[in-house]
C-alpha positions in Angstrom: 0.0 0.0 0.0 1.3 3.4 -1.0 0.2 5.2 2.2 1.7 2.5 4.3 5.2 2.8 2.8 5.1 6.6 2.7 4.1 6.9 6.3 6.7 4.3 7.4 9.5 6.3 5.8 8.2 9.6 7.2 8.1 8.3 10.7 11.3 6.3 10.5 13.6 8.6 8.6 12.1 12.2 8.6 10.2 12.8 11.8 13.2 12.0 13.9 15.3 13.7 16.6 18.1 12.8 19.0 15.5 12.9 21.8 13.2 10.4 20.1 16.2 8.3 19.2 16.9 8.0 22.9 13.3 7.5 24.3 11.5 5.5 21.6 13.5 2.3 22.4 12.6 2.9 26.1 8.9 3.2 25.3 9.0 0.1 23.0 10.9 -2.4 25.2 9.0 -4.0 28.1 12.1 -4.7 30.2 12.5 -1.1 31.1 9.2 -1.3 33.1 9.5 -4.8 34.4 10.0 -3.8 38.0 7.1 -1.3 38.0 4.8 -3.8 36.3 5.6 -6.6 38.7 5.2 -4.3 41.7 1.8 -3.1 40.4 0.7 -6.7 39.7 1.7 -7.8 43.3 0.0 -4.8 44.8 -3.3 -5.5 43.0 -3.1 -9.2 43.7 -2.4 -8.8 47.4 -4.2 -5.6 48.3 -6.7 -5.2 45.5 -10.4 -5.7 45.5 -12.4 -8.3 43.7 -12.6 -6.2 40.5 -8.8 -5.6 40.5 -8.1 -9.3 40.7 -10.5 -10.0 37.9 -8.8 -7.3 35.8 -5.4 -9.0 36.4 -6.8 -12.4 35.4 -8.2 -11.0 32.2 -4.9 -9.2 31.3 -3.1 -12.5 31.8 -5.7 -14.3 29.7 -5.3 -11.7 26.9 -1.6 -12.4 26.8 -2.2 -16.1 26.5 -5.2 -16.1 24.2 -4.5 -12.9 22.3 -0.7 -12.7 22.0 0.1 -16.3 21.8 -3.0 -17.3 19.9 -4.5 -14.6 17.8 -1.6 -12.3 16.9 1.0 -15.1 16.6 -1.5 -17.1 14.5 -2.0 -14.2 12.1 1.8 -13.6 12.0 2.4 -17.2 10.8 -0.6 -17.0 8.3 0.4 -13.7 6.7 4.2 -14.2 7.0 5.1 -10.6 6.2 8.8 -9.9 6.7 9.8 -7.0 8.9 10.5 -3.8 7.0 14.2 -3.5 7.9 14.8 -6.9 6.3 13.4 -6.0 2.9 13.5 -2.3 2.5 16.5 -0.1 1.8 17.3 3.1 3.8 15.5 2.0 7.1 16.9 3.4 10.3 17.3 0.7 12.9 17.1 2.6 16.2 18.4 0.5 19.1 19.4 1.6 22.6 22.5 3.7 22.2 23.1 3.2 18.5 21.6 3.7 15.0 22.3 1.4 12.1 20.8 1.1 8.6 19.0 -1.8 7.0 20.7 -4.3 4.7 18.0 -6.1 2.5 20.7 -8.3 1.0 20.5 -10.5 4.1 17.0 -11.6 3.1 13.6 -11.5 4.8 13.6 -11.8 8.6 10.9 -12.1 11.2 7.1 -11.7 11.0 5.7 -8.2 11.0 1.9 -8.3 10.7 0.3 -7.6 13.1 2.3 -5.9 15.8 2.1 -7.8 19.0 3.2 -4.8 21.0 0.4 -2.7 19.6 -2.1 -5.5 20.2 -1.1 -6.2 23.8 -1.2 -2.5 24.8 -4.6 -2.0 23.0 -6.0 -4.9 24.9 -4.6 -3.5 28.1 -6.2 -0.1 27.3 -9.5 -1.6 26.5 -9.6 -3.7 29.7 -8.5 -0.7 31.9 -11.3 1.4 30.6 -13.8 -1.5 30.7 -13.0 -2.1 34.4 -12.3 1.4 35.7 -14.0 3.8 33.3 -13.0 7.0 31.6 -10.4 7.9 34.3 -8.1 5.3 32.7 -8.6 6.5 29.1 -5.0 7.7 29.3 -3.8 4.1 28.8 -5.0 4.5 25.2 -2.5 7.3 24.7 0.2 4.9 26.0 -0.9 2.2 23.6 -0.7 4.8 20.8 2.8 5.8 21.8 4.0 2.2 21.9 2.6 1.6 18.4 4.3 4.7 17.1 7.6 3.6 18.6 7.5 0.3 16.7 7.4 2.2 13.4 10.0 4.7 14.6 12.4 1.8 15.4 12.0 0.3 11.9 10.5 -3.0 13.0 6.9 -2.5 11.9 4.9 -0.9 9.1 2.0 1.5 10.2 -0.5 -1.1 8.9 1.1 -3.7 11.3 0.4 -1.3 14.2 -3.1 -0.4 13.1 -4.0 -4.1 12.7 -2.5 -4.8 16.2 -4.6 -2.1 17.8 -7.7 -3.5 16.2 -6.9 -7.1 17.1 -6.0 -6.2 20.7 -9.1 -4.1 21.2 -11.2 -6.9 19.7 -10.0 -9.7 22.0 -10.0 -7.3 25.0 -13.6 -6.6 24.3 -14.5 -10.3 23.6 -12.8 -11.6 26.8 -14.2 -8.8 29.0 -17.7 -9.1 27.6 -17.6 -12.9 27.9 -16.4 -12.7 31.6 -19.1 -10.1 32.4 -21.8 -12.3 30.8 -20.5 -15.4 32.7 -20.6 -13.5 36.0 -24.1 -12.2 35.4 -25.3 -15.7 34.3 -23.7 -17.9 36.9 -22.0 -15.7 39.5 -25.0 -15.5 41.8 -25.3 -19.4 41.9 -21.7 -20.2 42.2 -20.6 -17.4 44.6 -23.7 -15.9 46.1 -22.0 -13.8 48.8 -19.4 -12.5 46.4 -22.0 -11.8 43.8 -24.1 -9.9 46.3 -21.2 -7.6 47.1 -20.1 -7.2 43.5 -23.1 -7.7 41.1 -21.3 -5.9 38.2 -18.0 -7.0 37.0 -17.3 -4.1 34.6 -17.5 -0.3 35.1 -20.9 1.3 34.9 -21.3 5.1 35.2 -23.2 6.2 38.2 -26.8 7.2 37.5 -27.7 10.7 38.8 -29.9 10.6 41.8 -33.5 11.5 41.2 -34.7 14.4 43.3 -37.8 13.6 45.3 -40.9 15.1 43.8 -42.5 17.8 46.0 -45.8 16.8 47.5 -48.8 17.6 45.4 -51.3 20.1 46.8 -54.6 18.7 47.5 -57.6 20.4 45.9 -60.0 19.0 48.6 -61.6 21.5 50.9 
């Protein structure tokens, strides 16, 4: 696709700066945040409420079903090589160094869709599904991660777009399925827990109705 290739080269070779060269690899690579993520997971697992633990469980399920199943399955089916392995003039931005692509080495890797984009879109969907609009900022993070994958030269924009759509889809599917199962069987399997938590996902609070003033009687 013409727009795909054009946008790839714009992001990867023209919309660049030393600051982005330094920070885009940090945004893109999970190991920079491993300690923070593990601390957050432990905090929610130990001190969190019922909804927090359900959120963690579905995030883990998304990684298994979505990342290892959906996105990896599509990767093997489409078998699209990564752009740096087939295109000339691609900047490969790694931590502390920049190199250029060498297509003569032949196709490498599987590019479509982006697993990073899918995982973060699924996380963003689940965060807003469980906690509401105050966690909408996670979508901005998912967007930044997707952009970083193109900036680093390892994905086309269409890879990232497909990853966002795939991640949002299986995030929606798993959270909707869990909410349905809880509504359908939760009250029978866990009556006390269900009584305390009848809704699994976030629902906006309905405004309280003001009591109607008493009507004046026309008698007498």
